Structures are given as structure tokens and as C-alpha cells.
C-alpha positions as CSV (number, residue, x, y, z in Angstrom):
1,A,-32.8,-57.2,19.1
2,H,-35.6,-54.7,19.8
3,D,-37.3,-55.3,16.5
4,T,-37.0,-59.1,16.7
5,G,-38.4,-59.2,20.2
6,N,-41.2,-57.0,19.2
7,F,-42.1,-59.2,16.2
8,V,-42.1,-62.3,18.5
9,L,-44.5,-60.5,20.9
10,I,-46.8,-59.5,18.0
11,G,-46.8,-63.1,16.8
12,A,-47.6,-64.4,20.3
13,S,-50.4,-61.8,20.6
14,L,-51.9,-63.0,17.3
15,T,-52.2,-66.6,18.5
16,R,-54.3,-65.6,21.5
17,E,-58.0,-64.9,21.5
18,S,-57.4,-61.5,23.0
19,N,-55.2,-59.3,20.9
20,S,-54.6,-57.0,23.9
21,G,-51.6,-54.8,23.5
22,L,-51.2,-55.4,19.8
23,L,-51.6,-51.8,18.6
24,I,-48.8,-50.5,20.9
25,K,-46.5,-53.3,19.6
26,F,-47.2,-52.3,16.0
27,M,-46.6,-48.6,16.8
28,A,-43.3,-49.2,18.5
29,F,-41.6,-50.1,15.2
30,P,-42.2,-46.7,13.4
31,A,-41.2,-44.9,16.6
32,F,-38.0,-46.9,16.8
33,V,-37.2,-46.1,13.1
34,F,-38.0,-42.4,13.7
35,G,-35.3,-42.3,16.4
36,I,-32.8,-43.9,14.1
37,A,-33.7,-41.5,11.2
38,I,-33.2,-38.5,13.4
39,V,-29.8,-39.6,14.5
40,R,-28.8,-40.4,10.9
41,L,-29.9,-37.0,9.8
42,L,-27.9,-35.4,12.6
43,V,-24.8,-37.4,11.6
44,M,-25.1,-36.4,8.0
45,K,-25.7,-32.7,8.9
46,F,-22.8,-32.4,11.2
47,A,-20.4,-34.6,9.2
48,S,-18.3,-31.6,8.2
49,H,-18.7,-29.6,11.4
50,P,-15.4,-28.8,13.2
51,N,-16.8,-30.2,16.4
52,K,-17.1,-33.9,15.4
53,G,-18.8,-34.8,18.7
54,L,-21.7,-32.3,18.3
55,A,-24.0,-34.8,16.6
56,T,-23.4,-37.3,19.4
57,Q,-24.1,-34.6,22.1
58,I,-27.3,-33.6,20.4
59,A,-28.4,-37.3,20.0
60,I,-27.7,-38.0,23.7
61,F,-29.7,-34.9,24.6
62,F,-32.5,-36.0,22.3
63,Q,-32.5,-39.4,23.9
64,L,-32.6,-37.9,27.3
65,F,-35.6,-35.8,26.2
66,L,-37.4,-38.8,24.8
67,L,-36.7,-41.0,27.8
68,T,-37.7,-38.3,30.3
69,G,-40.9,-37.9,28.4
70,F,-41.4,-41.6,28.5
71,M,-40.9,-41.6,32.3
72,V,-43.2,-38.6,32.9
73,T,-46.0,-40.0,30.7
74,G,-45.6,-43.4,32.2
75,I,-46.0,-42.0,35.7
76,Y,-49.0,-40.0,34.5
77,A,-50.6,-43.0,32.8
78,S,-50.3,-45.2,35.9
79,P,-51.8,-47.5,36.9
80,I,-51.3,-49.3,33.5
81,G,-53.8,-52.0,32.9
82,N,-55.0,-53.9,29.9
83,E,-56.7,-51.0,28.3
84,Q,-54.6,-49.2,25.6
85,T,-55.3,-45.5,25.8
86,P,-53.9,-43.1,23.3
87,F,-51.8,-41.6,26.1
88,L,-50.4,-45.0,26.9
89,I,-49.5,-45.6,23.3
90,F,-47.8,-42.2,23.1
91,C,-45.8,-43.2,26.2
92,G,-44.7,-46.4,24.6
93,M,-43.7,-44.6,21.4
94,L,-41.5,-42.2,23.3
95,G,-39.7,-45.1,24.9
96,A,-39.2,-46.9,21.5
97,A,-38.0,-43.7,19.9
98,G,-35.5,-43.2,22.7
99,M,-34.2,-46.8,22.1
100,G,-33.9,-46.1,18.4
101,V,-31.8,-43.0,19.1
102,H,-29.6,-44.9,21.4
103,S,-29.2,-47.8,18.9
104,A,-28.3,-45.4,16.1
105,Y,-25.8,-43.2,17.8
106,T,-23.9,-46.2,19.4
107,R,-23.8,-47.7,16.0
108,A,-22.6,-44.4,14.5
109,M,-19.8,-44.2,17.1
110,S,-18.7,-47.8,16.7
111,H,-18.5,-47.4,12.9
112,K,-17.1,-43.8,13.1
113,L,-19.6,-42.5,10.6
114,Y,-18.6,-38.9,11.5
């Protein structure tokens, strides 16, 4: 759902004269995939570990770290206007990576990949 919505927003931005916010929308996808990849690597690394929930615990901590960073950078970047600063893009990427982590570990838990 995150990716589909992001592509719809990119398409809507391309139809306007002003492509404001387009870079941050494009950068969200690699950040989301990065979050998924980290969790997948954790699941593979800890698949044979005696504590089967360790990968989930680390993933939840990593998500907490990313979303806390998202909150702090968002507060620091306020007020957020139409200008896309590198700091604002970094803030958005932290949020997207946190959503990727969440998506991956909930999928891993529902499919019992570990």
C-alpha cells in the first residue's frame, strides 16, 4: 500500500506545472526497500538462533530507532514548507525506512519465516 500510494503521488506531481516534492517521493522507495532488506537479513541471520524471537526484537528496536530519528529530524526541520532541503529529505527517508521495517517484520511473523 505504501508503494502504490507513493507512485500515485509521483504521477500526480508529474501532471502539475510545479514538481514540488517529487524528489522526496522518489527517495522514499529506496529507503522503504532498505528497511525491508535489513529485516530480511536479520531473519536469515537468526534463523537458527535458539532465541527465535531475537530477530523480531532487533527489528522492533531498529524501527523504534528509525521512527525516533524521523520524529526528531521532523521537529528540527519544522516549519516544513514547499522547499525540499536535504535535511527534510533525510527526515522522510527515515520515516519510509521505519515503515519498511514494520512491513517486513509483520510479514515475517505472519508467514513464520523464522
